[in-house]
C-alpha positions in Angstrom: -7.1 -25.6 7.4 -9.3 -25.3 4.3 -12.4 -24.3 6.4 -10.3 -21.7 8.2 -9.1 -20.2 4.8 -12.7 -20.2 3.6 -13.9 -18.4 6.7 -11.2 -15.8 6.5 -11.9 -15.3 2.8 -15.6 -14.7 3.4 -14.7 -12.3 6.2 -12.3 -10.4 3.8 -15.1 -10.1 1.2 -17.5 -8.7 3.8 -14.8 -6.3 5.0 -14.2 -5.0 1.5 -17.9 -4.3 1.0 -18.0 -2.4 4.3 -14.9 -0.4 3.3 -16.4 0.4 -0.1 -19.7 1.5 1.5 -17.8 3.8 4.0 -15.5 5.2 1.3 -18.5 5.9 -1.0 -20.3 7.6 1.9 -17.4 9.8 2.6 -17.3 11.1 -0.9 -21.0 11.3 -1.7 -23.0 11.2 1.5 -21.0 13.5 3.8 -21.0 16.4 1.4 -24.8 16.2 1.3 -24.9 16.1 5.1 -22.6 19.2 5.2 -25.0 21.1 3.0 -23.6 20.6 -0.5 -26.3 20.2 -3.1 -26.4 17.9 -6.1 -25.8 20.9 -8.4 -22.6 21.8 -6.5 -21.4 18.3 -6.7 -22.1 18.2 -10.5 -20.3 21.5 -11.0 -17.0 19.9 -9.9 -17.0 17.9 -13.1 -17.5 20.9 -15.4 -15.2 23.8 -16.4 -15.4 27.3 -15.2 -18.7 29.3 -15.6 -21.0 26.4 -16.5 -24.6 27.1 -17.5 -27.6 25.7 -15.6 -28.3 23.3 -18.5 -24.8 21.9 -18.4 -25.0 21.4 -14.6 -28.4 19.7 -14.9 -27.1 17.4 -17.7 -24.1 16.3 -15.7 -26.2 15.8 -12.6 -28.5 13.5 -14.5 -25.8 11.7 -16.4 -23.8 10.9 -13.2 -26.9 10.0 -11.2 -26.3 12.7 -8.6 -30.0 13.4 -8.6 -30.7 9.9 -7.2 -30.5 8.8 -3.5 -27.1 7.9 -2.3 -27.9 4.2 -1.8 -29.0 4.0 -5.4 -25.8 5.6 -6.5 -23.8 3.1 -4.4 -25.7 0.2 -5.9 -24.9 1.4 -9.4 -21.2 1.7 -8.3 -21.1 -1.9 -7.0 -22.9 -3.1 -10.1 -20.4 -1.3 -12.3 -17.5 -3.1 -10.5 -19.1 -6.5 -11.2 -20.8 -6.0 -14.6 -19.5 -2.8 -16.0 -21.3 0.6 -16.5 -22.4 2.9 -19.2 -22.1 6.7 -18.9 -24.3 9.0 -20.9 -22.2 12.0 -21.9 -24.9 13.7 -23.9 -24.3 13.3 -27.6 -22.3 10.0 -26.9 -22.2 7.2 -24.5 -19.1 5.5 -22.9 -19.0 1.9 -21.7 -16.7 1.1 -18.9 -15.9 -2.6 -18.8 -15.9 -4.6 -15.6 -14.4 -4.1 -13.1 -15.4 -0.4 -13.5 -14.2 1.7 -10.6 -15.6 4.9 -12.1 -15.0 7.2 -15.0 -12.9 10.3 -14.8 -14.7 13.2 -16.4 -11.6 15.4 -16.1 -9.5 13.4 -18.6 -12.3 11.3 -20.0 -10.7 8.0 -19.1 -11.9 4.9 -17.1 -10.2 4.7 -13.7 -9.5 1.0 -13.7 -7.3 0.8 -16.9 -5.3 3.8 -15.7 -4.7 2.2 -12.3 -3.7 -1.2 -13.8 -1.2 0.5 -16.1 0.5 2.0 -12.9 0.3 -1.1 -10.7 3.5 -2.6 -12.1 5.5 0.5 -11.1 4.1 0.6 -7.6 4.5 -3.2 -7.2 8.2 -3.0 -8.4 8.9 -0.2 -5.9 7.1 -2.1 -3.0 8.6 -5.5 -3.7 12.2 -4.3 -4.0 12.1 -2.1 -1.0 10.3 -4.8 1.1 13.1 -7.3 0.4 15.8 -4.8 1.4 14.1 -3.6 4.6 13.0 -7.0 5.7 16.4 -8.6 5.3 18.4 -5.7 6.6 16.1 -5.0 9.5 15.9 -8.6 10.7 19.7 -9.1 10.4 20.5 -5.9 12.2 17.9 -6.7 14.9 19.3 -10.2 15.5 22.9 -9.0 15.8 21.9 -6.2 18.1 20.0 -8.6 20.3 22.8 -11.1 20.5 25.2 -8.4 21.6 23.2 -5.9 23.7 24.8 -2.6 24.7 27.8 -3.4 22.6 29.4 -1.0 20.0 27.5 -2.7 17.2 24.2 -2.5 19.1 24.5 1.2 19.7 25.7 1.9 16.2 22.9 -0.1 14.5 20.2 1.4 16.8 21.6 4.9 16.2 21.3 4.4 12.4 17.8 2.9 12.9 16.8 6.0 14.9 18.1 8.2 12.2 16.3 6.2 9.5 13.0 6.7 11.3 13.6 10.3 12.0 14.6 11.4 8.5 11.6 12.0 6.2 11.5 10.5 2.7 11.5 13.8 0.9 14.9 14.6 2.5 16.7 11.2 2.1 15.2 10.7 -1.4 16.2 14.1 -2.7 19.7 13.8 -1.0 20.2 10.4 -2.7 19.2 11.8 -6.0 21.5 14.8 -5.7 24.5 12.6 -4.8 24.0 9.6 -7.1 22.1 11.0 -10.1 23.5 14.5 -10.3 26.9 14.8 -8.7 27.8 11.1 -9.4 25.6 9.9 -12.2 25.5 6.2 -11.3 21.7 5.6 -11.3 19.2 6.5 -13.9 16.1 8.8 -13.4 13.6 7.4 -15.9 11.7 4.3 -15.0 12.3 1.3 -17.4 9.9 -1.7 -17.2 11.2 -5.0 -16.0 10.2 -6.7 -19.2 12.2 -4.3 -21.4 15.5 -4.3 -19.5 15.8 -5.9 -16.0 19.2 -4.4 -15.3 18.0 -0.9 -16.2 14.8 -1.5 -14.2 16.8 -2.2 -11.1 19.2 0.7 -11.7 16.4 3.2 -11.9 14.6 1.9 -8.8 17.6 1.2 -6.6 17.7 4.7 -4.9 14.0 4.6 -4.3 14.3 1.1 -2.8 17.2 2.2 -0.5 15.5 5.4 0.6 12.2 3.6 1.4 14.0 0.6 3.0 16.0 3.0 5.3 12.7 4.2 6.7 11.1 0.8 7.2 14.2 -1.2 8.1 14.7 0.9 11.2 11.3 -0.1 12.5 11.9 -3.8 11.8 15.4 -3.7 13.4 13.9 -2.4 16.6 11.0 -4.9 16.6 13.4 -7.8 15.9 15.8 -6.7 18.6 13.0 -6.4 21.2 11.5 -9.7 20.2 14.9 -11.5 20.2 15.9 -10.1 23.6 12.6 -11.4 25.1 12.8 -14.8 23.3 16.4 -15.6 24.0 15.7 -15.5 27.8 12.9 -18.1 27.6 13.2 -21.5 29.1 13.0 -23.4 25.8 16.1 -21.6 24.6 18.0 -22.7 27.6 16.7 -26.2 27.1 17.9 -26.2 23.4 21.3 -25.1 24.5 21.4 -27.7 27.2 20.7 -30.4 24.6 23.9 -29.3 22.9 22.4 -27.7 19.8 24.6 -25.5 17.7 24.2 -21.8 18.6 23.2 -20.9 15.1 20.4 -23.5 15.2 19.3 -22.1 18.6 19.2 -18.6 17.3 17.7 -19.1 13.9 15.4 -22.1 14.4 14.2 -21.5 17.9 14.8 -17.8 18.8 14.2 -16.0 15.5 11.2 -18.1 14.5 9.4 -17.2 17.8 10.4 -13.6 17.5 9.1 -13.2 13.9 5.4 -13.3 14.8 5.0 -9.5 15.2 7.3 -8.9 12.2 5.0 -10.9 9.9 2.0 -8.9 11.1 3.7 -5.5 10.5 5.1 -6.7 7.2 1.7 -7.7 5.9 0.3 -4.3 6.8 3.2 -2.3 5.4 3.4 -4.2 2.1 -0.4 -3.8 1.6 -0.2 -0.1 2.2 2.7 0.3 -0.1 0.9 -1.6 -2.9 -1.9 0.9 -2.5 0.5 3.6 -3.4 3.7 5.1 -1.9 2.6 8.7 -2.4 5.7 10.6 -1.1 8.3 8.2 -2.6 6.7 8.1 -6.0 6.4 11.9 -6.0 10.0 12.4 -5.0 11.4 10.0 -7.6 8.9 10.9 -10.3 7.5 7.4 -10.6 4.1 7.3 -12.3 2.5 4.7 -10.0 -0.6 4.5 -7.9 0.5 7.1 -5.4 1.3 9.7 -8.0 -2.1 8.9 -9.6 -3.8 9.6 -6.2 -2.0 12.9 -6.0 -3.3 13.8 -9.5 -6.8 13.0 -8.4 -6.5 15.1 -5.2 -5.0 18.0 -7.1 -7.6 17.9 -9.9 -10.4 17.3 -7.4 -11.3 14.2 -9.5 -13.4 12.1 -7.1 -13.6 8.9 -9.3 -9.7 8.7 -9.2 -9.6 9.2 -5.5 -12.3 6.7 -4.8 -10.7 4.1 -7.1 -7.3 4.4 -5.4 -8.8 4.3 -2.0 -10.7 1.1 -2.7 -7.6 -0.4 -4.4 -5.5 0.4 -1.4 -8.1 -1.1 0.9 -8.1 -4.3 -1.2 -4.4 -4.7 -0.9 -4.5 -4.2 2.9 -7.3 -6.7 3.3 -5.6 -9.3 1.1 -2.3 -8.8 3.0 -4.1 -9.4 6.3 -5.7 -12.5 4.9 -2.3 -13.8 3.8 -0.9 -13.1 7.3 -3.8 -14.9 8.9 -3.2 -18.0 6.7 0.5 -17.9 7.6 -0.4 -17.7 11.3 -2.6 -20.7 10.9 0.1 -22.7 9.1 2.7 -21.9 11.7 0.5 -22.3 14.8 -2.5 -24.7 14.7 -4.0 -23.0 17.7 -4.9 -20.0 15.5 -7.3 -22.1 13.5 -9.3 -23.2 16.6 -9.6 -19.7 18.1 
């Protein structure tokens, strides 16, 4: 088991390096291939009507006059050991891990992202619990009573949840429960300050996000349970006289949860990398909203930092899923 975890961890590190190289190439190599010069890249970091001396200074300070592979090496080195940026009259040191320096607002990217991670993590964790529990429960009930009234009702609600976009359900929930009936707050409160107010301000965002994802989990669980409950080992368990709840939960649901674990790891990893639409709709200043700022301002260090952070969460989530697979099924370790 330990050797399997070490192999998967090493593979995850290699994958992160590949993702960082590809992401860096998209932002700094593809523009060169498309015909954009180093002067044009440097001009993006300056205000309107810059002089040639200003462009040359920024190009030199950012290392845009160097080969792309040298720039990538400096970027990776900055993540490990920090980096120093020459701003002309002054220099700025970015402590490790340094994911870049925003020359739009003159702030290092990593501290800004870490200050927003608790908001995104709170949103993702609360919504994940809601959609996982509700989706699995609804899927199991629908599978045990196929083509019944409850099955058709639950699957209809699930279809509506998948079909309705977040900017519709989120805004509708805000209109009903923060404007017409002011039950929930609008301004985010950290968990450490007031746990009750923290849950109150995030509850609508959790429910809106969970409605979208729980529909997918309900359909996956229903499909898996319908297939599993017809297997021979289920009939054998019932023939032994086991209680129906034990047959359903211990034997049926456990076998049907394998694809759910896979999808859950991916979805949670992506959400930790930033729920862009949800954070924009509910005015949450998390990683997703930070990415929107970077795209709007054309701030490449911000976009690059968020992209790598999202890739990190997805890779780690997949690593955790692989370890859970190995713990549940020893055959995975040998494959």
